[in-house]
TIMI-2910 file (N, C-alpha, C, CB; in pm, 1 decimal, decimal comma, always signed):
<rs>
+----------+----------+----------+----------+----------+----------+----------+----------+----------+----------+----------+----------+------+
!      n_x !      n_y !      n_z !     ca_x !     ca_y !     ca_z !      c_x !      c_y !      c_z !     cb_x !     cb_y !     cb_z ! resn !
+----------+----------+----------+----------+----------+----------+----------+----------+----------+----------+----------+----------+------+
!  +2496,5 !  -3696,3 !  +1434,2 !  +2386,0 !  -3789,8 !  +1419,1 !  +2377,9 !  -3879,4 !  +1541,9 !  +2402,5 !  -3874,2 !  +1290,8 !  Unk !
!  +2257,9 !  -3892,2 !  +1598,3 !  +2239,1 !  -3973,7 !  +1718,3 !  +2231,0 !  -4121,4 !  +1682,8 !  +2112,7 !  -3930,4 !  +1793,4 !  Unk !
!  +2290,4 !  -4201,4 !  +1768,3 !  +2281,2 !  -4346,2 !  +1753,6 !  +2142,1 !  -4390,3 !  +1800,8 !  +2394,7 !  -4419,0 !  +1834,6 !  Unk !
!  +2081,7 !  -4480,2 !  +1727,0 !  +1950,4 !  -4531,1 !  +1766,4 !  +1968,6 !  -4627,4 !  +1883,1 !  +1878,3 !  -4601,3 !  +1646,6 !  Unk !
!  +1896,3 !  -4601,9 !  +1989,3 !  +1902,5 !  -4684,6 !  +2109,6 !  +1785,6 !  -4783,1 !  +2105,2 !  +1898,1 !  -4596,5 !  +2240,2 !  Unk !
!  +1814,3 !  -4912,1 !  +2094,7 !  +1702,3 !  -5007,9 !  +2092,6 !  +1640,6 !  -5025,8 !  +2231,0 !  +1749,5 !  -5143,7 !  +2039,3 !  Unk !
!  +1510,7 !  -5041,5 !  +2234,5 !  +1443,1 !  -5070,1 !  +2361,2 !  +1459,7 !  -5216,3 !  +2401,3 !  +1294,4 !  -5035,3 !  +2351,1 !  Unk !
!  +1481,9 !  -5301,8 !  +2301,6 !  +1497,6 !  -5444,1 !  +2328,9 !  +1608,8 !  -5498,9 !  +2240,2 !  +1364,1 !  -5521,1 !  +2305,2 !  Unk !
!  +1692,2 !  -5584,5 !  +2298,9 !  +1794,7 !  -5654,2 !  +2221,9 !  +1804,3 !  -5796,9 !  +2275,0 !  +1933,4 !  -5580,6 !  +2230,6 !  Unk !
!  +1896,4 !  -5874,1 !  +2219,9 !  +1902,7 !  -6016,6 !  +2254,9 !  +2047,5 !  -6064,2 !  +2260,7 !  +1823,1 !  -6101,1 !  +2153,2 !  Unk !
!  +2069,2 !  -6165,6 !  +2342,8 !  +2200,4 !  -6228,9 !  +2350,1 !  +2217,7 !  -6322,1 !  +2230,5 !  +2217,5 !  -6306,7 !  +2483,8 !  Unk !
!  +2340,8 !  -6363,6 !  +2207,1 !  +2368,5 !  -6458,4 !  +2098,1 !  +2291,5 !  -6588,0 !  +2119,7 !  +2520,2 !  -6487,6 !  +2087,9 !  Unk !
!  +2286,8 !  -6636,3 !  +2242,9 !  +2212,5 !  -6760,2 !  +2272,2 !  +2064,9 !  -6744,8 !  +2236,0 !  +2226,5 !  -6797,9 !  +2421,7 !  Unk !
!  +2009,2 !  -6628,1 !  +2262,0 !  +1869,6 !  -6602,6 !  +2226,6 !  +1851,4 !  -6601,0 !  +2075,7 !  +1822,3 !  -6470,0 !  +2286,7 !  Unk !
!  +1941,8 !  -6532,0 !  +2006,5 !  +1932,1 !  -6526,6 !  +1860,0 !  +1943,4 !  -6666,2 !  +1799,2 !  +2041,5 !  -6435,0 !  +1802,1 !  Unk !
!  +2032,2 !  -6748,4 !  +1853,8 !  +2045,5 !  -6886,5 !  +1805,2 !  +1917,0 !  -6965,5 !  +1827,7 !  +2162,9 !  -6956,8 !  +1874,9 !  Unk !
!  +1856,4 !  -6948,7 !  +1943,9 !  +1732,9 !  -7020,9 !  +1974,0 !  +1617,4 !  -6969,8 !  +1886,6 !  +1697,4 !  -7006,3 !  +2123,6 !  Unk !
!  +1611,5 !  -6840,1 !  +1860,9 !  +1508,9 !  -6787,1 !  +1770,9 !  +1524,4 !  -6850,0 !  +1632,7 !  +1518,0 !  -6632,2 !  +1761,7 !  Unk !
!  +1649,2 !  -6861,5 !  +1585,3 !  +1672,8 !  -6927,3 !  +1455,7 !  +1620,7 !  -7070,3 !  +1456,2 !  +1822,5 !  -6926,7 !  +1421,5 !  Unk !
!  +1650,9 !  -7143,0 !  +1562,5 !  +1606,4 !  -7282,1 !  +1573,2 !  +1453,2 !  -7290,7 !  +1574,4 !  +1664,3 !  -7347,2 !  +1700,7 !  Unk !
!  +1389,4 !  -7205,8 !  +1653,1 !  +1243,5 !  -7208,1 !  +1661,7 !  +1178,8 !  -7166,7 !  +1530,0 !  +1195,8 !  -7116,5 !  +1773,9 !  Unk !
!  +1238,9 !  -7072,1 !  +1460,1 !  +1185,2 !  -7027,3 !  +1331,9 !  +1196,6 !  -7137,3 !  +1226,6 !  +1258,2 !  -6901,0 !  +1284,7 !  Unk !
!  +1306,3 !  -7210,3 !  +1229,4 !  +1320,3 !  -7322,4 !  +1135,3 !  +1211,6 !  -7427,5 !  +1159,8 !  +1460,7 !  -7386,9 !  +1148,1 !  Unk !
!  +1178,7 !  -7448,7 !  +1285,1 !  +1079,4 !  -7551,9 !  +1318,6 !   +934,8 !  -7503,9 !  +1304,1 !  +1101,8 !  -7599,8 !  +1460,1 !  Unk !
!   +908,1 !  -7378,4 !  +1341,1 !   +769,7 !  -7330,9 !  +1349,8 !   +733,5 !  -7221,3 !  +1250,1 !   +744,0 !  -7280,8 !  +1486,9 !  Unk !
!   +828,8 !  -7174,3 !  +1172,6 !   +803,2 !  -7059,6 !  +1085,9 !   +822,4 !  -6930,5 !  +1163,9 !   +660,9 !  -7066,2 !  +1026,5 !  Unk !
!   +778,7 !  -6817,3 !  +1107,5 !   +798,0 !  -6688,1 !  +1175,3 !   +736,4 !  -6687,3 !  +1314,8 !   +737,7 !  -6575,2 !  +1092,0 !  Unk !
!   +805,0 !  -6619,6 !  +1407,0 !   +759,7 !  -6612,9 !  +1546,3 !   +753,0 !  -6467,3 !  +1591,4 !   +854,0 !  -6694,1 !  +1639,2 !  Unk !
!   +686,3 !  -6446,6 !  +1703,6 !   +684,8 !  -6316,1 !  +1770,0 !   +699,2 !  -6338,5 !  +1919,4 !   +553,9 !  -6236,8 !  +1737,7 !  Unk !
!   +737,1 !  -6232,9 !  +1988,8 !   +747,7 !  -6234,9 !  +2134,5 !   +641,4 !  -6143,6 !  +2192,6 !   +889,3 !  -6191,6 !  +2181,5 !  Unk !
!   +589,8 !  -6184,4 !  +2309,0 !   +495,0 !  -6100,5 !  +2382,0 !   +523,6 !  -6114,9 !  +2530,8 !   +346,9 !  -6139,4 !  +2349,0 !  Unk !
!   +518,9 !  -6002,4 !  +2598,8 !   +533,4 !  -6001,7 !  +2744,3 !   +411,3 !  -5933,1 !  +2801,3 !   +665,6 !  -5930,0 !  +2789,8 !  Unk !
!   +329,9 !  -6009,3 !  +2873,1 !   +199,6 !  -5958,1 !  +2914,6 !   +201,4 !  -5889,3 !  +3049,5 !   +101,0 !  -6069,2 !  +2918,0 !  Unk !
!   +288,3 !  -5932,3 !  +3136,8 !   +287,3 !  -5873,6 !  +3270,3 !   +197,6 !  -5947,8 !  +3366,0 !   +244,8 !  -5730,9 !  +3263,4 !  Unk !
!   +150,3 !  -6065,0 !  +3326,2 !    +71,6 !  -6146,3 !  +3417,8 !   +158,6 !  -6197,0 !  +3531,8 !     +6,9 !  -6263,8 !  +3343,6 !  Unk !
!   +102,1 !  -6271,9 !  +3620,3 !   +180,7 !  -6321,3 !  +3732,7 !   +267,1 !  -6438,9 !  +3688,7 !    +88,9 !  -6362,5 !  +3849,3 !  Unk !
!   +365,6 !  -6469,3 !  +3768,4 !   +452,7 !  -6585,5 !  +3750,1 !   +514,9 !  -6587,3 !  +3611,0 !   +374,6 !  -6714,5 !  +3773,9 !  Unk !
!   +495,9 !  -6695,9 !  +3535,1 !   +555,6 !  -6705,5 !  +3402,3 !   +494,5 !  -6607,5 !  +3303,7 !   +541,2 !  -6845,4 !  +3349,5 !  Unk !
!   +377,0 !  -6554,3 !  +3331,9 !   +315,2 !  -6458,0 !  +3242,3 !   +393,0 !  -6328,2 !  +3230,7 !   +176,7 !  -6428,5 !  +3288,2 !  Unk !
!   +481,7 !  -6303,2 !  +3326,6 !   +561,0 !  -6180,8 !  +3320,9 !   +691,7 !  -6201,5 !  +3245,0 !   +590,1 !  -6130,8 !  +3461,5 !  Unk !
!   +716,4 !  -6321,1 !  +3197,4 !   +835,6 !  -6351,2 !  +3117,6 !   +803,8 !  -6333,5 !  +2969,4 !   +886,4 !  -6495,7 !  +3145,7 !  Unk !
!   +906,0 !  -6307,0 !  +2889,3 !   +880,4 !  -6298,6 !  +2745,5 !   +843,7 !  -6436,4 !  +2691,2 !  +1003,9 !  -6242,0 !  +2670,8 !  Unk !
!   +739,7 !  -6440,4 !  +2611,2 !   +696,0 !  -6567,3 !  +2553,7 !   +701,8 !  -6559,8 !  +2402,1 !   +553,4 !  -6603,0 !  +2600,7 !  Unk !
!   +739,9 !  -6671,2 !  +2340,8 !   +758,3 !  -6680,5 !  +2196,8 !   +648,2 !  -6769,1 !  +2138,3 !   +899,4 !  -6736,5 !  +2162,2 !  Unk !
!   +580,8 !  -6716,9 !  +2036,2 !   +470,1 !  -6788,6 !  +1973,6 !   +485,8 !  -6788,4 !  +1821,8 !   +335,2 !  -6725,7 !  +2013,6 !  Unk !
!   +428,5 !  -6888,4 !  +1754,4 !   +422,2 !  -6878,5 !  +1608,0 !   +347,5 !  -6750,4 !  +1571,3 !   +351,7 !  -7004,5 !  +1545,0 !  Unk !
!   +394,5 !  -6681,7 !  +1471,5 !   +340,9 !  -6551,2 !  +1434,3 !   +189,1 !  -6551,4 !  +1420,4 !   +403,1 !  -6505,6 !  +1305,2 !  Unk !
!   +132,3 !  -6653,0 !  +1358,8 !    -11,8 !  -6654,7 !  +1334,0 !    -93,6 !  -6719,0 !  +1445,4 !    -38,9 !  -6726,3 !  +1206,6 !  Unk !
!    -26,8 !  -6761,1 !  +1554,8 !    -98,7 !  -6825,2 !  +1664,2 !   -121,3 !  -6733,0 !  +1783,1 !    -24,1 !  -6947,0 !  +1709,2 !  Unk !
!    -84,7 !  -6607,2 !  +1770,6 !   -103,1 !  -6513,9 !  +1881,5 !   -173,2 !  -6389,3 !  +1829,6 !    +33,0 !  -6477,4 !  +1947,9 !  Unk !
!   -277,1 !  -6350,7 !  +1895,5 !   -352,8 !  -6232,5 !  +1855,3 !   -312,7 !  -6114,9 !  +1944,6 !   -506,5 !  -6259,0 !  +1863,8 !  Unk !
!   -256,1 !  -6013,5 !  +1882,0 !   -218,0 !  -5892,6 !  +1954,5 !   -342,2 !  -5811,1 !  +1985,5 !   -116,5 !  -5808,7 !  +1873,4 !  Unk !
!   -338,1 !  -5741,1 !  +2098,7 !   -448,8 !  -5655,0 !  +2136,6 !   -421,7 !  -5510,2 !  +2100,3 !   -476,1 !  -5667,0 !  +2284,8 !  Unk !
!   -525,0 !  -5429,4 !  +2104,9 !   -510,4 !  -5288,1 !  +2069,6 !   -423,2 !  -5212,4 !  +2168,8 !   -646,5 !  -5222,3 !  +2061,2 !  Unk !
!   -401,4 !  -5267,5 !  +2287,4 !   -317,4 !  -5199,9 !  +2386,3 !   -174,6 !  -5253,9 !  +2389,8 !   -379,3 !  -5212,8 !  +2523,2 !  Unk !
!   -139,8 !  -5344,2 !  +2298,5 !     -2,5 !  -5395,7 !  +2293,6 !    +88,0 !  -5296,1 !  +2221,7 !     +2,0 !  -5533,6 !  +2222,8 !  Unk !
!   +210,3 !  -5285,1 !  +2270,3 !   +307,7 !  -5189,6 !  +2217,3 !   +425,6 !  -5266,7 !  +2160,6 !   +354,5 !  -5089,5 !  +2327,1 !  Unk !
!   +466,8 !  -5230,5 !  +2039,6 !   +582,4 !  -5293,6 !  +1975,0 !   +708,8 !  -5223,2 !  +2021,4 !   +570,1 !  -5288,7 !  +1819,5 !  Unk !
!   +800,7 !  -5300,1 !  +2083,8 !   +925,1 !  -5242,2 !  +2133,0 !  +1037,7 !  -5250,5 !  +2031,2 !   +966,9 !  -5310,9 !  +2260,1 !  Unk !
!  +1028,9 !  -5342,9 !  +1937,9 !  +1134,0 !  -5358,5 !  +1838,6 !  +1135,7 !  -5500,4 !  +1786,5 !  +1270,4 !  -5321,5 !  +1897,2 !  Unk !
!  +1250,6 !  -5537,4 !  +1729,4 !  +1268,7 !  -5672,2 !  +1674,9 !  +1396,9 !  -5732,1 !  +1730,5 !  +1272,4 !  -5669,9 !  +1519,6 !  Unk !
!  +1392,8 !  -5862,6 !  +1753,3 !  +1513,0 !  -5937,9 !  +1789,9 !  +1516,4 !  -6061,9 !  +1701,4 !  +1514,2 !  -5976,4 !  +1944,0 !  Unk !
!  +1627,0 !  -6083,1 !  +1635,4 !  +1639,7 !  -6199,3 !  +1549,1 !  +1531,1 !  -6210,1 !  +1444,5 !  +1640,3 !  -6321,9 !  +1630,9 !  Unk !
!  +1481,5 !  -6097,7 !  +1396,8 !  +1375,4 !  -6098,5 !  +1297,0 !  +1235,7 !  -6113,2 !  +1354,7 !  +1399,4 !  -6207,9 !  +1200,7 !  Unk !
!  +1224,9 !  -6132,6 !  +1485,8 !  +1094,5 !  -6150,0 !  +1550,7 !  +1054,1 !  -6020,9 !  +1622,2 !  +1098,4 !  -6268,6 !  +1651,2 !  Unk !
!   +932,1 !  -5976,6 !  +1598,1 !   +883,5 !  -5858,6 !  +1668,5 !   +865,5 !  -5890,0 !  +1816,4 !   +751,2 !  -5809,0 !  +1607,3 !  Unk !
!   +890,7 !  -5787,8 !  +1899,6 !   +876,0 !  -5801,8 !  +2044,6 !   +768,9 !  -5703,2 !  +2090,0 !  +1012,5 !  -5776,6 !  +2119,6 !  Unk !
!   +662,2 !  -5755,9 !  +2148,7 !   +547,5 !  -5677,8 !  +2191,8 !   +530,5 !  -5688,1 !  +2342,6 !   +420,3 !  -5724,3 !  +2120,1 !  Unk !
!   +470,1 !  -5586,0 !  +2400,6 !   +445,2 !  -5583,9 !  +2544,6 !   +310,7 !  -5516,6 !  +2569,2 !   +560,0 !  -5509,8 !  +2621,1 !  Unk !
!   +239,9 !  -5565,3 !  +2669,7 !   +112,8 !  -5500,7 !  +2704,0 !   +141,2 !  -5359,6 !  +2755,0 !    +34,3 !  -5583,7 !  +2811,1 !  Unk !
!    +47,7 !  -5269,6 !  +2729,5 !    +65,8 !  -5129,1 !  +2766,9 !    +90,0 !  -5112,8 !  +2916,4 !    -55,7 !  -5047,5 !  +2725,4 !  Unk !
!    +15,5 !  -5185,0 !  +2998,2 !    +32,8 !  -5175,0 !  +3143,5 !   +173,9 !  -5216,7 !  +3184,9 !    -71,3 !  -5262,1 !  +3216,1 !  Unk !
!   +223,4 !  -5324,3 !  +3126,6 !   +358,5 !  -5371,5 !  +3157,7 !   +462,1 !  -5269,6 !  +3108,1 !   +384,1 !  -5511,2 !  +3093,6 !  Unk !
!   +436,7 !  -5213,3 !  +2990,3 !   +528,5 !  -5114,3 !  +2933,4 !   +547,8 !  -4995,5 !  +3028,2 !   +476,3 !  -5065,3 !  +2797,4 !  Unk !
!   +443,1 !  -4955,2 !  +3097,5 !   +454,0 !  -4842,5 !  +3190,6 !   +559,4 !  -4869,8 !  +3298,6 !   +317,4 !  -4813,9 !  +3256,1 !  Unk !
!   +575,9 !  -4995,3 !  +3336,9 !   +678,0 !  -5031,7 !  +3435,6 !   +818,2 !  -5037,8 !  +3374,5 !   +643,8 !  -5166,1 !  +3498,7 !  Unk !
!   +827,2 !  -5074,1 !  +3247,3 !   +955,4 !  -5101,2 !  +3182,9 !  +1004,6 !  -4989,8 !  +3091,2 !   +945,4 !  -5226,7 !  +3105,0 !  Unk !
!   +929,4 !  -4882,3 !  +3071,0 !   +961,9 !  -4784,3 !  +2968,0 !  +1093,5 !  -4710,6 !  +2991,6 !   +851,4 !  -4685,0 !  +2957,8 !  Unk !
!  +1144,7 !  -4713,7 !  +3110,6 !  +1272,0 !  -4646,9 !  +3140,9 !  +1390,2 !  -4742,8 !  +3134,1 !  +1266,1 !  -4583,1 !  +3278,9 !  Unk !
!  +1366,0 !  -4863,8 !  +3084,6 !  +1471,8 !  -4964,3 !  +3082,0 !  +1493,1 !  -5020,8 !  +2942,4 !  +1439,5 !  -5076,6 !  +3178,3 !  Unk !
!  +1616,2 !  -5062,5 !  +2918,9 !  +1647,4 !  -5137,0 !  +2797,5 !  +1641,8 !  -5284,8 !  +2835,2 !  +1788,9 !  -5096,5 !  +2737,5 !  Unk !
!  +1570,6 !  -5361,8 !  +2757,4 !  +1554,5 !  -5504,1 !  +2785,1 !  +1651,6 !  -5584,6 !  +2699,7 !  +1409,0 !  -5549,0 !  +2758,9 !  Unk !
!  +1714,8 !  -5681,5 !  +2761,7 !  +1795,5 !  -5778,2 !  +2689,0 !  +1732,0 !  -5914,1 !  +2713,2 !  +1946,9 !  -5775,2 !  +2734,1 !  Unk !
!  +1690,4 !  -5977,6 !  +2604,8 !  +1627,4 !  -6108,8 !  +2616,7 !  +1738,3 !  -6213,2 !  +2612,7 !  +1521,4 !  -6133,2 !  +2502,4 !  Unk !
!  +1738,4 !  -6298,8 !  +2713,6 !  +1838,3 !  -6404,0 !  +2726,6 !  +1764,5 !  -6537,0 !  +2738,0 !  +1931,8 !  -6379,6 !  +2850,5 !  Unk !
!  +1839,4 !  -6643,7 !  +2735,7 !  +1780,4 !  -6776,7 !  +2748,8 !  +1861,4 !  -6853,9 !  +2851,9 !  +1777,1 !  -6852,1 !  +2611,2 !  Unk !
!  +1792,1 !  -6931,6 !  +2934,5 !  +1856,1 !  -7013,8 !  +3036,8 !  +1799,9 !  -7155,4 !  +3029,6 !  +1835,0 !  -6953,1 !  +3178,6 !  Unk !
!  +1872,3 !  -7248,3 !  +3087,0 !  +1823,8 !  -7385,2 !  +3098,4 !  +1713,4 !  -7390,2 !  +3202,7 !  +1938,9 !  -7482,4 !  +3135,1 !  Unk !
!  +1615,8 !  -7473,8 !  +3180,9 !  +1507,2 !  -7490,5 !  +3276,8 !  +1372,5 !  -7472,3 !  +3210,3 !  +1522,1 !  -7392,6 !  +3391,9 !  Unk !
!  +1275,0 !  -7542,6 !  +3261,4 !  +1140,5 !  -7536,2 !  +3203,4 !  +1055,9 !  -7435,9 !  +3278,0 !  +1073,2 !  -7673,8 !  +3205,5 !  Unk !
!   +990,5 !  -7351,9 !  +3201,6 !   +887,8 !  -7266,0 !  +3258,8 !   +754,8 !  -7338,5 !  +3247,5 !   +882,9 !  -7126,9 !  +3187,6 !  Unk !
!   +650,4 !  -7272,4 !  +3289,6 !   +518,3 !  -7336,6 !  +3282,9 !   +425,5 !  -7257,8 !  +3191,7 !   +456,1 !  -7349,2 !  +3423,7 !  Unk !
!   +479,2 !  -7212,2 !  +3079,6 !   +397,3 !  -7135,6 !  +2986,0 !   +382,8 !  -7213,2 !  +2855,8 !   +459,1 !  -6995,9 !  +2959,6 !  Unk !
!   +319,2 !  -7151,0 !  +2758,5 !   +301,6 !  -7211,6 !  +2627,4 !   +405,6 !  -7163,2 !  +2527,6 !   +163,0 !  -7182,4 !  +2575,1 !  Unk !
!   +509,9 !  -7098,9 !  +2576,6 !   +614,5 !  -7046,4 !  +2490,4 !   +686,2 !  -7160,4 !  +2418,7 !   +714,3 !  -6962,6 !  +2571,7 !  Unk !
!   +726,2 !  -7136,2 !  +2294,7 !   +781,1 !  -7241,5 !  +2207,7 !   +908,2 !  -7307,7 !  +2259,4 !   +808,9 !  -7184,6 !  +2073,6 !  Unk !
!   +986,3 !  -7238,3 !  +2339,8 !  +1113,2 !  -7295,9 !  +2386,1 !  +1097,3 !  -7393,8 !  +2501,7 !  +1206,3 !  -7185,8 !  +2427,6 !  Unk !
!   +984,3 !  -7393,9 !  +2567,6 !   +964,0 !  -7474,8 !  +2688,3 !   +989,3 !  -7624,0 !  +2664,6 !   +822,7 !  -7455,1 !  +2740,3 !  Unk !
!   +938,8 !  -7685,9 !  +2557,6 !   +965,9 !  -7829,0 !  +2536,7 !  +1114,5 !  -7861,1 !  +2515,8 !   +887,4 !  -7878,1 !  +2417,4 !  Unk !
!  +1195,1 !  -7760,2 !  +2485,6 !  +1339,0 !  -7781,9 !  +2467,2 !  +1416,1 !  -7774,4 !  +2598,5 !  +1394,9 !  -7679,9 !  +2369,6 !  Unk !
!  +1343,7 !  -7751,8 !  +2708,9 !  +1410,0 !  -7742,8 !  +2839,3 !  +1480,1 !  -7609,1 !  +2858,7 !  +1510,2 !  -7855,7 !  +2854,9 !  Unk !
!  +1431,6 !  -7506,9 !  +2791,0 !  +1489,3 !  -7372,9 !  +2801,0 !  +1378,2 !  -7272,7 !  +2825,5 !  +1568,9 !  -7336,3 !  +2672,8 !  Unk !
!  +1418,4 !  -7153,6 !  +2866,4 !  +1319,7 !  -7046,9 !  +2883,3 !  +1384,4 !  -6912,1 !  +2860,8 !  +1256,0 !  -7052,5 !  +3022,8 !  Unk !
!  +1307,0 !  -6823,1 !  +2800,1 !  +1354,0 !  -6687,1 !  +2779,4 !  +1335,8 !  -6607,6 !  +2907,8 !  +1279,1 !  -6619,9 !  +2662,0 !  Unk !
!  +1431,2 !  -6520,8 !  +2936,2 !  +1422,4 !  -6432,9 !  +3052,5 !  +1458,7 !  -6291,0 !  +3008,3 !  +1516,4 !  -6481,9 !  +3168,3 !  Unk !
!  +1426,4 !  -6194,5 !  +3093,6 !  +1458,3 !  -6054,1 !  +3067,7 !  +1568,0 !  -6009,2 !  +3163,1 !  +1332,3 !  -5964,3 !  +3082,8 !  Unk !
!  +1667,6 !  -5944,9 !  +3107,2 !  +1766,1 !  -5872,8 !  +3185,9 !  +1745,5 !  -5726,7 !  +3148,4 !  +1916,0 !  -5923,0 !  +3158,3 !  Unk !
!  +1755,2 !  -5638,3 !  +3244,6 !  +1725,7 !  -5498,9 !  +3212,7 !  +1827,6 !  -5405,1 !  +3276,0 !  +1585,1 !  -5462,4 !  +3259,3 !  Unk !
!  +1833,9 !  -5287,5 !  +3217,1 !  +1913,8 !  -5179,7 !  +3274,0 !  +1838,5 !  -5050,1 !  +3249,0 !  +2058,6 !  -5175,3 !  +3212,3 !  Unk !
!  +1854,5 !  -4954,7 !  +3338,7 !  +1791,6 !  -4824,7 !  +3319,4 !  +1861,8 !  -4749,5 !  +3207,6 !  +1794,2 !  -4742,5 !  +3449,6 !  Unk !
!  +1783,5 !  -4683,0 !  +3125,2 !  +1842,0 !  -4594,2 !  +3026,3 !  +1908,6 !  -4477,9 !  +3098,8 !  +1734,7 !  -4543,5 !  +2925,8 !  Unk !
!  +2016,1 !  -4426,2 !  +3043,3 !  +2077,0 !  -4305,0 !  +3097,3 !  +1987,1 !  -4186,6 !  +3062,5 !  +2222,1 !  -4284,3 !  +3041,3 !  Unk !
!  +2008,2 !  -4074,4 !  +3129,0 !  +1930,3 !  -3954,6 !  +3098,1 !  +1947,6 !  -3914,8 !  +2952,3 !  +1971,4 !  -3838,7 !  +3189,5 !  Unk !
!  +2069,2 !  -3925,2 !  +2901,9 !  +2096,9 !  -3891,8 !  +2761,5 !  +2021,3 !  -3984,7 !  +2666,5 !  +2248,1 !  -3899,8 !  +2733,4 !  Unk !
!  +2020,0 !  -4114,5 !  +2698,3 !  +1948,5 !  -4211,0 !  +2614,8 !  +1797,9 !  -4184,0 !  +2616,9 !  +1977,4 !  -4354,5 !  +2662,1 !  Unk !
!  +1743,8 !  -4149,3 !  +2732,9 !  +1600,8 !  -4120,1 !  +2741,7 !  +1563,5 !  -4002,4 !  +2653,0 !  +1560,8 !  -4091,3 !  +2886,5 !  Unk !
!  +1649,6 !  -3900,9 !  +2647,6 !  +1623,1 !  -3786,8 !  +2559,4 !  +1621,7 !  -3830,8 !  +2412,9 !  +1728,9 !  -3676,4 !  +2580,7 !  Unk !
!  +1708,8 !  -3924,0 !  +2375,0 !  +1712,0 !  -3973,3 !  +2238,9 !  +1588,8 !  -4056,4 !  +2206,0 !  +1836,9 !  -4054,8 !  +2216,3 !  Unk !
!  +1536,3 !  -4127,5 !  +2305,1 !  +1416,2 !  -4207,7 !  +2284,0 !  +1293,9 !  -4119,0 !  +2263,9 !  +1393,7 !  -4302,1 !  +2401,9 !  Unk !
!  +1289,6 !  -4010,8 !  +2339,6 !  +1174,8 !  -3921,6 !  +2331,6 !  +1193,8 !  -3827,6 !  +2215,9 !  +1155,0 !  -3843,4 !  +2462,4 !  Unk !
+----------+----------+----------+----------+----------+----------+----------+----------+----------+----------+----------+----------+------+
</rs>
């Protein structure tokens, strides 16, 4: 039996921050649009305050929150596993963590050939 390889996962610090944001704002989701500057970072929104588009792709869930990416951005990232992390510092987006002086970032690694076969 093959092990399921997640396309997206999260660090403990990220999971803790998702818990904190969910307690304050209710259910949340992540979206990575691929825009310039902070738009290319993962952003966290209250579940009902963000409208997904028909070209958005669901990569998985982290900490109970769905993680979505625009199709164009996905074409660049489809060969990588994303790990969502959090660092100190303010970004300039509308993401929920910004007022806390933190920001979500992406760390990535290429899938191995074996993992890519399991994904497909």
